[in-house]
C-alpha atoms as one frame of an Amber mdcrd trajectory, in Angstrom:
protein
  41.155  82.916 -99.058  38.928  82.676 -96.022  38.482  79.541 -93.940  36.213
  76.792 -94.847  34.596  75.453 -91.378  32.618  73.349 -93.194  35.009  71.247
 -94.602  37.616  71.716 -91.524  34.716  70.524 -89.459  34.007  66.912 -91.808
  37.767  66.925 -92.549  38.463  66.535 -88.694  35.248  64.697 -87.961  36.663
  62.176 -90.546  39.982  61.873 -89.231  39.330  61.952 -85.869  36.123  59.087
 -85.768  36.017  56.318 -83.460  39.210  57.987 -81.395  39.428  58.348 -77.602
  42.898  59.181 -76.974  43.046  63.049 -76.353  46.948  63.348 -77.421  46.315
  61.626 -80.692  43.137  64.350 -80.969  45.123  67.063 -80.010  47.808  66.320
 -82.590  45.188  65.924 -85.725  43.057  68.969 -84.723  46.265  71.119 -84.317
  47.602  69.981 -87.889  44.479  70.254 -89.644  43.273  73.926 -88.221  46.967
  75.181 -88.535  47.230  74.515 -92.240  43.754  75.906 -92.633  44.155  79.594
 -92.879  47.064  81.493 -93.444  46.044  83.774 -90.051  47.166  80.820 -87.880
  51.060  81.611 -87.415  50.970  79.249 -84.152  48.083  76.469 -83.290  48.317
  73.988 -80.902  46.929  72.393 -76.807  48.342  73.035 -73.374  47.378  70.173
 -71.720  46.049  70.088 -68.043  48.752  68.034 -65.964  48.159  69.023 -62.573
  45.873  71.312 -60.760  46.148  74.985 -61.801  48.995  73.975 -64.531  49.185
  73.663 -68.211  51.465  71.934 -70.050  52.204  72.510 -73.711  50.842  69.193
 -76.115  50.962  68.664 -79.548  51.203  71.683 -81.831  52.069  73.327 -84.890
  54.180  76.110 -85.716  57.725  77.755 -83.610  58.095  76.613 -80.255  55.506
  77.806 -77.479  55.593  78.081 -73.721  55.771  74.573 -71.711  54.100  75.479
 -68.642  51.605  78.094 -68.577  49.720  78.538 -64.511  46.264  79.069 -64.665
  46.796  82.240 -63.051  48.865  83.770 -66.206  48.225  84.646 -69.268  45.132
  84.156 -72.305  45.527  80.302 -71.941  45.502  80.553 -68.252  42.467  82.688
 -68.318  41.069  80.512 -70.791  41.339  77.780 -68.384  40.723  79.095 -65.074
  37.176  80.727 -66.275  36.493  78.118 -68.763  35.417  80.519 -71.388  36.756
  81.474 -74.775  39.227  84.331 -74.899  39.286  86.458 -78.034  42.206  88.970
 -77.559  42.671  91.402 -81.084  45.730  92.965 -79.052  48.107  90.843 -76.859
  49.732  93.696 -75.588  46.720  94.842 -74.094  45.557  91.823 -72.338  47.050
  91.619 -68.472  49.325  89.228 -67.719  49.738  88.325 -71.328  52.829  85.735
 -71.759  54.752  86.593 -74.809  55.915  82.813 -76.101  56.791  84.439 -79.193
  57.137  87.909 -79.532  55.863  87.948 -83.371  52.228  87.241 -81.692  49.894
  90.135 -82.613  46.084  88.935 -81.530  44.954  85.129 -79.754  42.261  83.006
 -79.582  41.760  80.178 -76.734  39.430  78.022 -75.926  39.144  75.664 -73.276
  38.777  72.145 -74.370  36.177  69.337 -72.448  35.566  65.754 -73.256  31.861
  64.835 -73.298  32.249  63.871 -69.275  32.687  67.832 -69.006  36.231  67.233
 -67.970  38.524  70.263 -68.856  41.193  68.372 -70.716  43.259  71.431 -71.744
  42.930  74.460 -73.975  43.404  75.435 -77.766  45.984  77.755 -78.500  45.475
  80.054 -81.704  48.328  82.547 -82.238  48.450  85.724 -85.253  50.839  87.667
 -86.179  48.272  89.685 -87.253  46.867  92.084 -84.894  42.996  91.396 -84.311
  42.960  88.443 -86.649  39.701  86.822 -85.385  36.283  87.250 -85.071  33.223
  85.650 -82.965  32.807  83.290 -85.836  36.250  82.147 -85.589  35.474  81.189
 -81.917  31.964  79.939 -82.413  33.534  77.146 -85.018  36.352  76.134 -83.282
  33.993  75.696 -80.376  31.790  73.576 -82.079  34.880  71.531 -83.922  36.482
  71.141 -80.726  33.299  69.953 -78.955  32.983  67.222 -81.329  36.343  65.754
 -81.779  36.918  65.729 -77.823  33.445  63.713 -77.182  34.289  61.082 -76.398
  38.382  61.712 -75.291  39.429  59.562 -72.232
């Protein structure tokens, strides 16, 4: 069954209303998104913890990489450029970091709060090749913007 972004957006908005703690928001978003679509095999956040450095945050799925520099991988590229990374084939992405050998495609979105601070990136991995669409990217960006607008 395809993901229902309208329902997902409303559910996340309801669960996160009034919340400002970024870790609480990340945990809730990761859980809801992970269980919304069977394509999503790993769903989670990497938090900005120092200049040019991401560390794992709340996630669902198997283990993730603990530390990712902005200079490496798909997550690093999203943090470094501030642009969504929609990768249909991770093996074709220069410098891809294989946190899980089963991952075939990836969607990574930068996450900002309402003040424009980069909080981290939201990473969705799929064991299916070419699993993500521009619609997925756009819908997820809107959900993240709404959920994190008041984050500290």
